N, C-alpha and C positions, 0 to 999 in steps of 0.2 A: 413705346418700346415694349415688345412682349417680353415675357418672363424667360429665362434661360432653364431648361430642364435637361438633366443628363440622362441618358437611356443606356443601361448596361445590359448587353445580351449574354444570357447564360447558356442558351440551346433550347432544347426542348422541342415539342410539336409546332410551336409558333415560328421555329427556325427550321422545320423540316423541308427536305425536297427529295425528288426521286421520281420513281414510277410507281403508282398506286398499287398495280398488281404485284410488284415485287417488294414492296414495303419502303418506307421512307426513314431518313435519319437526319439529325441536326446538321445543318450545312450552310444556312444563311446567316451572314453576318449582321451587325447592327445596321450598317449603312443600308443593306439591301431591304431591311424590314422596314425602315424609316422612309426611304425612297418610295416604297410601295404605297404609302399613305400620304399623298400630297396635301390632305387637310391638315396635317401637322402644322405646316407652315403658317396657318392662321392662328394656331393656338399658342405656340412657343417657339422659342429659339432652341432647337434641338441639337444637343451634342451626343453623337452616337459612338458608342464604343464596344466592340466584341470583346467580352471579358472572359467568356469560356463558350465553348461548343460541345455540350454534354447532354445525353439523355439524363434526365433529372435523377434517376437513381445513383448516378455516380457522383452527384454533388456531395461534397464533405463539409464538416464544420470548419476545418482550416480554409476552404474556398470562400466559405461566408465570412470568416474572420477577415480575410484579404479583400472581399467585396465591401465589408463594412468600413474598412480603411480608406477604399477608393470612394465610397459615397461621402465620407466626411470631407475628404479633399475637395471633391466637386462642389459641396455646399460652401466650403470655406473659399472657393474660387468663384462664388457669385450665383450658383445655381439654386433657384427657388424651391426645387425638389428632385427627386430622382426616380427613374422608373427602371425595373429589373423584369426583362423578359425571361421566362423560366419554364420548364416543363412543369406540367401539372401533377405528375405522379408524387412528387415531394414539395410541390410549391407551398402547402400549408405549413410544412416543417420549417422550410427556409424563411418563410414569412415570420414565423414565430421566434425563430434564432435572431433575426436582424431586430424584431421588436424588443427582445430582451437586452441586446448589446449596444444599440444606438440610443442615445440621448438628444437626438436632433428634435428641433421643432419643425424643420422642414418636412414635407410628406416624403415618405418612402413607399412606393406602390409597385406591388407586383403583379405581373398578369402573365397570360400564356394563351393557349388555344387548345380546344378539344378537337377541332377538325383541321387537318393539315391542309397546306396551299393546294394539294393535288385533288382535293375532294370538292364537291359542290358546296358552296356557302361557307368557306373558311371563316371561322370567327376571329382569327388573329388581328387581322387589321383594325376592326372595330374596337377589340379590347385594347390594343395598343393606343389608339386615338383617345379612347375614354380615360385610360391610365394617365396619359400626359395631360388631359385636361384636369385631372384630379391633382397631379403633382404641382401644377401651375396654379391651383385654386388656394387663394390666401386663406379662407376659413378653415382649410384642412391642416393648417399648421398646427403642430402640438398634439395630433392624433395618433402618433405612432405609425408604425408600419401598417399597411392596408393592402387588400387584394381586390383587383378589379377583374370580375369575369361576368359575361352575358348581361351587360347594363347594370349590374349591382356593386355595391362597395361593401366589402367585409372587413371588419377588424381581424388583424393577425391572430389575436388571442382566442378568437371564435370560429374562424373559418375552418371547415372540413370538405374534402372530396367525397362525394357520396355516390358517384356513378363512374363506370369505367370510359364511357364515350360520350354520354348526352351533354350537349352544350350548356345545359342547367345543372351541371354536376356539383357546383359549389354551394354550401348552405352555412348558416351560422346559427347554431343553436347554443345556448338558450336565448340569446338576445335578438337574433335576427339580423339583417343587414343594416349597415350604418346609413345607407342611402342608396341613390340610383341615379340614372342619367335620363334625361328627357329633352328631346329636341336639341341637342348639344349642350345642354346646361347641367352643371352638378348640383344634385340635391342631396344634402346633409341632413339627416334626422337628429343627429346628436353625437356627443363624444362617447368613446367606449368605456370610459371609467378610468380610475387611477393607473398610472403606468407603473410597472415593477420591472426595473432593469437591473442586470447583474454586471458588475465591473470585473471584467475578466482580461487577462493579458492576451493580446491578440496572437502572440508568438507561441502561447502555451499549447502542448499537446493534449487534446481533448480526453477526459477521463472517460474510460469505457464503462457504459452502463447497459445492461441486459433488459430486454423487453420480453416478458413472458406472459402467456395466457392460459388460464385454468380452464379445463374442459371437463364434461361428464366423463367420470371413472378415472381421472388424471391421478396419478400416484405422487406427483411433484418431485420426481427424481431430477428434472432438469434445473431446479433451483440449486441443488448441491452441484450440478455440472457447471453452473454459472460461476460459483465461487471457485471452483477448481480451475476454471478457465482464467481467472484473474480479474473478472469485473469488479469494479469498485462500488458499484451499486445495482440495485434491481428494481425495476417498476413491473408489478404484477397486476395483469389485467383480471379481476375477478368477477364472478358472477354477479348480476343485478347491482345492488347498491354497496357491495363489498363483502362478499362471501365466498368461502371455500370449505370443502370437506375438512373434517377435524384433523385427518392425518397430513393433508397438505398444509393446513395451518401451523402444525407443529414444526413443519420444515421451514415455513416462512418464518416463525418466531426465532428459530435456531439461526437463520441467516441474517436476521436483523441484529442479532448480538455482534455480528461481524462487520457488515456494511449497511448503509441505509436502504431500507426496502419501502417503496412508496407503493399503496395500492390505489388503482384506477379501476373504473368499470369497463368490461369488455363489451358493453353496449354501444360505447363510443359517444354517448350524450347522458346529460343529467349529472346531478351533484351526488358525490359520494356520501352515503349516510354515516351519521356519527353516534345516534343514540335511539335506534328503532329496534333492532334485533339483538337479542342476548343469548346465543348459543355458541358452543365452541366452533370457532370458525367464522362467527359473525362479526360485523364492523366493530361492535362494542368490545368484543373479545379481543380481536386483532389490534385495535388501537391501544387497549390496555396493556397489551404485551409488547409494544414496542414499534409497531408499524406506523407508518406516516400517511395521512390520507392526501389524496391528490386534488381534493375540492372538486370543482367541476372540470378540471382539465382532464382530457382524455388520455390514454396511454402514450400516444405519440408525442404529445406536448409534455407531459409529465417527464417522460425520459429525456427529453431535450432540456428542460429546466434542471433536471438533477445532474445531467452531464455539465451544464455551464456552472452550476454551484460548485460540484466537485472540483472542476477545473480551475475555479477560483480560489479554492483553498477553504471553502466554507466548513464549519464544523457542524456537529450534530444540531446544536441549538439552532444556529443560523439557517440550517436546511429546513428544519421543522417550522421555524418562523416564516420563511419564504413560501412554504406551501400553505401555511395558515393564512397568509395574506390574500390568496386567492378566493377564500371564502369570506374573511372578515377583513377587508383592506384596511391597512393602516393610513391614517391622513398623511399626505404628502404636501 
């Protein structure tokens, strides 16, 4: 008997149709995508559900809360795993949120497509087939949410989209992919490490968190504007390993007296420094004056983690501990 896998369609390029010369949009439901890949019948008993039909920039955190509930119900009903088809623009963010709020052992696999079905060599069918293979794969249990694209398996906590249209757009720094597919087989190199989930009420309104980026010659006035707009937290993408001009640093420190301010690197990769540079506006200065380091989380993921923590009612100490665990994981 084949394992049961639930496929939830959210929209995106993998579900797009139309005329290439006029542009495409999400319009294919889950049944249509599954029917287009007959090899799925050899891998799993697939239950297909059209959950949303959205371009991925329109997916919201409440959508993901509702999706998490649906995935939990599917697993409770006997599904060995779940697959989510999703637009690639925000796929890494949705994967990260699901990885934070789901405590399931069953694999949850997100996938999409870089080439829509009107183009030569669309990658959606192969990605969907591989995603179902991984969701049905027993050794993948307990590894959290994962992303399957271009024959590679990525952990939700590491994955990033690094190209606008290349089929090899997704990468995983600093760890690299969790595994790959070869001749129809799943190859897992190892688990991604400790899981850090956030217990948050699924009906809660997400706390607004601003994501800002420091640039050359920036005066930092957007920091104050974010506070005036009612944001409950700020993630600031700083230069290099965590640096800003001293006048921007002063604005950040003032903001940190009112809301949590988390600093990530605008480079998008690499660990935030903690004890290398000591000038006004350096990481040593900013950490000493109340900012919170994001560890190796990029700005996108740091914003989502802070959003979930604030939505869950975490206080300052709990927020600092949660971010510290991404550098020095507490035993679980």
